[in-house]
N, C-alpha and C positions, 0 to 999 in steps of 0.2 A: 504494500500500500504506500508506495513512494512515487509512482508514475501516474499522472493524470490520465493520459490516453496511451495505451501500449502500442497500438497500431492505428495510424491515422491515414486514411486513403483520400487522395484528392486528384485522382487521375483515372482515365479509361482503362478497361481491360486488365485489371489487376486481379491476380489469383493469390489467395492465402490458403494454404492447404497443409494438412498433416502436422499440426502444431498443437501444443497445449499452451493456453494463455490464461493467466490467473492474477488476481489480486490487484486490479487497477483501482485507483482512487475514484475515477469516474467510469470511463468506458474501456473495456479491453480492446474493442474495435470500434472506430468511429469513421464513417464515410460521409464526406460533405462535398457539395458542389464547389467548383474552384473559384468562383467570383467572376468568371467570365463566360462559362458555358456549362450546360448540363453534361454530366459524365455518365457513362454506361458500361455495362459488361463486367461488373465485379463478380467474382466467384469466390465464395467462402465454402471450403469443402474439407470434410474429415477433420474438423477442429474440436478440441475439448476446451470450452471456455468456462472458467470456474471463478465465481466471486468477483463482482465489481460493485463499487459503491452506488453506481447508477445503472442505466440499461447496459446489458452485456454487449449488444450490437446496436449502435445508434446510427441512423441514417437521416440526414436532413439537408435542406436547401442552404444556399448562401445568403438567403434573405433578399436577393436581388433578381429573383425570377429564374434561377437555375437550380436543377434538381439532380437526383441520383436515380437513374432509370435502369430497368432490365438487368437487375442483379439476381444472383442465385445464392441460396444458402442450402446446403445439402449434406446429408450423412454426418451431421455434427451433433455434439452434446453441449447443452448450455445448462449451467447449474449454479444455484446459490446454496451453499452449505450452511450448517448451523453456525459455524464460526464466521462465515462470510456475512451472515445476516446481522452480526454485530457491527459491521462496517458499512451498512447501507446508509446512504445519505438521507438524513431526516428532513431535508428541505422539501419544498413544494408539497406540503401536506403531511409529511411525517414518514413516508415510505417511498422515496423516489428511486425505485428500481423496477426493472422489467427484463424480459428476455431480448426480443428483437423489436425495435421501435423505429418505424419508418414514417417520415413525414413527406407527403406529396410524391411518393415514388410511383412510377408507372412500370407495369410489366414485370414485376418481381415474381420469382418462383421459389417457394420454400417447401422442400420435400425431404422425407426420410430423416427427420431430425428428432431428437429427444430433448425436452426442456423440463427441468425439475426444480422444485423448491423456490419458486418465485412468490414469496409472501412474507409479510411481517407479522410479528406477534404483538404489536402495540395497539391493535385495534384499528389500524389504518390500512385501507386497500392499497396494495401495490399496483403498478401498471400490469399489463397483460403479459403472458408468456410470449405472445406474438401480437403486435399491434401495427396495423397499417391505417393511417388516418391523415388528416389535413389534406383531403382531396387526393389521396392515393387512388390508383386505378389499375384494373385488370390484374390483380394479384391472384396467383394460383397457390393455394395452400393445401397440400395433400400428403397423405401417408405419414403424418407426424404423430408422435406420442408425447402428450403433455401430462406430467405427473406432479401432483402436490403443488399446484399453483393457485393463487387467489382468483385469477381470471385467465381463461384459456386464450382464445383468439378473439381479437377485436377488429372489426372494420368500422372506422369512424368513431366519434366520441361526442363531440359538441353538437348542440342544436343549431348553432349559427357561427359564422366566422367569415374571414376573408383569406382563403387559401389559394392554392394553385388554380389558375384559369387555363382551360384548354381551348385552343382555336377550333378543334373538332369536337366540342362538348356534345356528348350524345343526349344530354337532357337539358337543352338550353333554357327552358322556361320552368324548371323544377324548383328553383331556389337553391339554398345551400345544400351541397352534397359533401358528406364526409368521406365517402368511398364510392367510386364508380365501378360497377360491374364486378367481375371476379368470381372465383369459385373456391369454396371450402369443402373438401371431399375426402372421405376415407381416412379420417383421423380418429384417434382415441384420446379422450381426456378423462383423467382418473384422479381422485383424491383419496388417499388412505387415511386411516384414523388420526394420525398425527396432524395432518394438514386440513382435515375435514372442517374444523370450526372456522377456517379462513377461506374456504372455497366458496366464492360468491357466484360466479357465472362461467359457464363453459364456453359458449359462443355468443358474442355480443355484436349486434348490428345497430348502429346509431347513425341516422341520416345516410344509410348505405343503400344505394339504388342500383337495381339490376344484379344483385348478388344471388348466387345459387349455393345452397347448403345441402349436400347430398351424402348419404351413407356414412355419417359420423356416429360414433358411440360415446355418449356422455351420460352414463347411468349412475355415477356417484351422486349422492344427494347433496345439492348445493344449498347454501343459505338463501339464494335467490332463484336462479334459473339455470337449466341446462342450455337452452337456446332462447335468447331474448331479442326482440326487435323493439326499436324505440324511435320516436319522433316522426313527424308527418311526412317527410320526404323519403322515408324508407320504403322500398319495394323489393321484396325478396321471394325466392322460391325455397321452401324448406321441405325436403322429401326424403323418405327412406332412412331416417335417423332413429337410433335407439337412445332414448333419453329418460330422465326422471320427470321433467316437466318442461313445457314450452310456453313462453309468455310473450305478451305484446302490450305495449303501453304508449301513451302520448300520441295516439292516432297513427302509429305505424301500420303498414299494410303488407301482408305476405300471403302467398299461397302455401298452405300448410296441409300436406296430406301424406298418407302412407307412412306416418311416423308412429313409433310405439312409445307411449309415456308410462311412467311407473314400471319401467322394465325390471323384472326380477333378476337378481344375481344368479339364480339357478339356471338361467338360459345359457350361461357361459361356463367354460371349462374351469376357470378359477379367477373370478373377477377380483377377489381380494389380492391375488397374486399378479394382477394385471395381465392375465391371459384371457383375452376377450374373444377367443374362438368360440363359436356357437357349438353347444352340445347337439348331437343328432336329434334329440327330442325337443329342440327349441322351435316348435311349430308356430309359435306366435311371431317368429321373426323370419324363419326360412321360407323363401319363395313368396313373401308377402309384399315385396317391393313394387313400386311403379317404375317401369322402364324410363330412364332419362338418357338423353343423347350424350350428356357430358358427365357421365358417372365415373369417368377415369379409365375406361376400357376401350378407348378409341384407337389404340394401336394393336388390337388383336383381330386377326382375320383367319377364319377356318377355310382350308383348302382341301378338297377331296381329290387326291391324286398322289403321284409319286414325285421323285426329284426331277423328272423331266417335264413336269406340268408347266405349260406356258404362263400360268398365273404367277409363277415365280420369276419370270423374266424381269430383269432390272433390279431384283432384290439385292441389297447390299447389307447383309446381316452382320451385327457385331459378334454374335455367338450362335452357333448351330449345335443342337444337342441330338445325338443319335443314340438312343437308349434301348438296348436289347433288340435291335432291329436287324443288324447285318447278318446274323446267322439264319434269318428267314429269307434273305434275298439271293437270287441266282448269281449276281455279280457285284459283290461288295465294293470292288474297286471302282466301278462305274458310279455307284452311289456317292462314294467319297469325292470323285472328280466333279460330279454335279454340284455337290454341296460346296466344295471349295471355290467353284466358279461364281457362287452367289454370296461370297463373303466380302465385307468391307476390307480395305487395305490392311488394317490391323485386326481383322476378325479372327476368331478361334473356333475350332471344332472340338467338342467334348464327346468322346465315344466311350460308352460302357457296353461290354459284351462278355460272353462266356470264354473262358480259356479252353484249350483242347480237353476233350473228355471222351470216354468210350461208352456213353449211354446211348446205344443205338436205338432204343425204344423211342427217343425223342423225335426221330424222323417221322414215325407213324403217328404217334400220339399228339405231338405238338407242332408238327409241320416244319420242323427244323431242316434246313438244307445243308447246314454246316454243323459239325460237332465241335463248335468252338473254334478259336483261333490261337495261334502262338502269339504271345505278347509282342514279339519282334515284328510280327506282320503289321 
């Protein structure tokens, strides 16, 4: 706790990866527009960020109309520990800390991260585990785990203000917007016994317009709400979420359907242990969804055919998996050649198959054409 900002970013296309960053007086990472232009393309990947007196990742404008756009935070862990909580800045209300705090950012992607322990014990709400506001836009927040935080994900906050103005404003006559469009999908937000008294809201939409909230699990009992919409300019779609309760206030409007409230912990393998896989008997949730086009499965396509199928023409895969297939094919070499021709320049092939064996019955009973392969092949 001697350095105010451990990493300060003021340039385009900066990557910070594979580091542990801890104990900043203010922000372990701070990205800010330069004073002359908007910056873009920051990647924060595979980081462990532990304990900061203020927000662990802070992103804001220069105050002169320039912002930080199209950044990514992925595969990282952000945490306030019990010891770190003693060093939280008590200013701005008494608990001035949070996980990721972005003002006016456009096109950010936050995925596959874990955020833990963002709360204070002094009776004051911390900021969110992840917060995009001040007219942020087009944020994609997906496949994240938030554990023991006072507030999970927030889009917007204030009822009014003067924030970023967009020349291509999609809602020009709507009044103040705290967050434009964006998707919150496939996340888990959990509060265990120690943090439960401080868990206020899982997903908070305030003057957030055009936001879609799909397939999230927020079943820990909050002191306020699992998913809350607030203020008259909010327009949201809230579908296919497993929750404790969903609330709306101050004239917010949302399409709310195919969600489950008062979701029992018995539907999950081990909710207390943060294993939210559904039990096979969870018929209240399984196959009860409403299909939505942006549920996060838009990069999956089923093809009925083999490796010569014209539907695969032009494919440049990062990884091809051939699992227990080759011993059923007449010409394994051709399959491998076909697959390799459809890889990206740095793509890989993962093959699992049988080693040589003498179980001849497999030809007749299992349709095996090859009795395994020598590993050297």
